[in-house]
C-alpha positions as CSV (number, residue, x, y, z in Angstrom):
1,M,0.0,0.1,0.0
2,K,1.2,3.7,-1.0
3,L,0.8,6.7,0.9
4,N,1.2,9.6,-0.8
5,K,3.3,12.4,0.5
6,K,0.6,15.1,1.0
7,G,-2.0,12.4,2.9
8,F,0.7,11.6,5.3
9,A,1.8,15.4,5.8
10,I,-1.5,15.8,6.8
11,S,-2.2,13.2,8.9
12,T,0.8,13.9,11.2
13,M,0.2,17.3,11.8
14,L,-3.4,16.3,12.8
15,Y,-2.4,13.9,15.4
16,G,0.5,16.8,16.4
17,V,-2.4,19.1,16.7
18,V,-4.5,16.2,18.9
19,F,-1.3,15.3,21.0
20,V,-0.4,19.1,21.8
21,A,-4.5,20.1,22.3
22,I,-4.6,17.4,25.2
23,A,-1.3,18.0,26.7
24,V,-2.3,21.5,27.3
25,F,-5.8,20.4,28.4
26,Y,-4.2,18.0,31.0
27,M,-1.8,20.8,32.0
28,I,-4.8,23.0,32.5
29,I,-6.5,20.4,34.5
30,A,-3.4,19.9,36.3
31,Y,-2.9,23.3,37.6
32,V,-6.8,24.0,38.4
33,S,-6.6,20.9,40.7
34,N,-3.5,21.8,42.4
35,R,-4.7,25.4,42.9
36,N,-7.6,24.4,44.5
37,I,-5.4,21.8,46.7
38,N,-3.6,24.7,47.6
39,N,-6.4,27.0,48.5
40,T,-7.9,23.7,51.1
41,N,-4.6,23.8,52.4
42,F,-4.7,27.8,52.9
43,T,-8.1,28.0,54.1
44,D,-8.0,24.6,56.6
45,E,-4.6,26.6,58.1
46,I,-6.5,29.7,59.0
47,R,-9.7,27.9,60.3
48,N,-7.3,25.8,62.8
49,Q,-5.4,29.4,63.7
50,L,-9.3,31.1,64.2
51,N,-10.1,28.1,66.4
52,G,-7.0,28.2,68.7
53,I,-4.9,25.2,67.3
54,N,-1.4,25.4,66.7
55,V,-0.4,23.5,64.0
56,K,2.8,24.5,63.3
57,E,5.2,24.8,66.1
């Protein structure tokens, strides 16, 4: 089976764009998740300080 060069180039570009889009999507999801964890830790620390619980010595 012979694949013409134009079809190969288009499919290579298509797969490249899809791969980059998925990688960017996962990076955005990881950033949002990490930001949420940091905010949760920060609010827990504030809550503990307001309740008089000294976590860090």
